[in-house]
C-alpha positions, 0 to 999 in steps of 0.5 A: 568695205564700208567706203566701197559700199558708200561709193556704190550708193553715191555712184548709183545716185549720180547715174539716176540723177543724170538720167533724169536730167538728160530726159528733161533737157532732151525733150523738144516738146512733150506734146508732139513727137514724130513716130517711126520714119517721120523723124527722118524727114521732119523735126519738131521744135519747141515754140520760141521767138527765135525758132519762129523767126528763123522759120520765117515768121516776119510779121511781128503781130503774128509772132506776138499772137502765137507767143501770147496764145501759147503763154495763155495770155490770149485765147485760141479764138483771138487768132480770128483777130488776124483771120476773120474767116476762121472765127466760126471754126475756132469758136468751139475749139480748144488747143490740144497742143501748143504751137510748135514749129514743124521743119522738113529735113531733106525736103520732107515727104511730099505727095504727087502734088507737092504737098508735105505729108506728115504724121504726128504723134500727139499723146494728148489725143483722146477718142472723146475729141472731135473735129480734130484740125491743125491750125497753121500759119503759112510763112510763105503765103502770110496767112492763117489756115485750117488743115484737115487731117487725112487720118486721125488714129485715136488708138495710136494717138497719131494725126496725118495731114498734108501741108502746102508749106510748113511753119508754125502749127497747133493741133486743135479740136472740140473737146466737149466729150473728152476727158482730156485732163492733160491737154495744153489749152493755151499753155506753153509746151510742158517739158516736165518729168513724168511720174515714173521719172519722179519715182527714179529721182526719189530713189536717187535721193534715198540712195544718196541719203543711205550712202551718207548714213553708211559713211557717217557710221563708218567714220565712227 
C-alpha cells in the first residue's frame, strides 16, 4: 500500500514537471501571439539569426542591428542609423515587443489591394501607451518603415495592421503614460514561465519530497 502511495506521488510530480517543461519549450515568443483565425494564416517566429536569414534578411548590417537591439546592446533609436527618415518618429518610442518574424501561411489574408492583413495579440499592450506603431524591415524592398495600425484594441490587447510584405517586425509606442512594467524594451523575447506555472512546479517538488519521505518510512 505504501509503495503504491509513493508511486502515485511520483507519477503526479512527473506529470506536473513535464507540463511545465512543455509549456516553456512550446512558447515561440512570449510577447506576441496570433489570435483566433490569424493562427491559420500566419506564423510568429522567435528572433534568431537563422530565422531572419531564412526569411530573406541578406544585409549583414541589418541583421546585426536587429539582433543587437533585441539583445539590448543597441537602442531602438539606433535603427535610424540605417534609416535617417525614421529618426524623429523613433525618438520618443520604446519597444513593446522585441523583433520577431511574421510569416504568411498559404498566402496569408490579403486585402483588395494585395496587402497582408494581420491581427496580433500583444500581452504587453496597455491603455497608457500612445502612438502605437510597427517597425518593419522589408526584405523585398530592402528598407526600414513604420506601419501605422488600422486598429489598436487596448481592451483585447490586439493590434491590426496592413503590410505590403512580411518580414522582421517589432511593436513600438510612446510609453510615457504607461505602467508597462513587463514591456520588452530592447530585450530578447522572454520565454520564462509565468507565476502560476512556478506554483505548479513548486507543487511538483513538494509532491516528490512527500513521496520520498513516505518511501523511506515504508522501508523502516
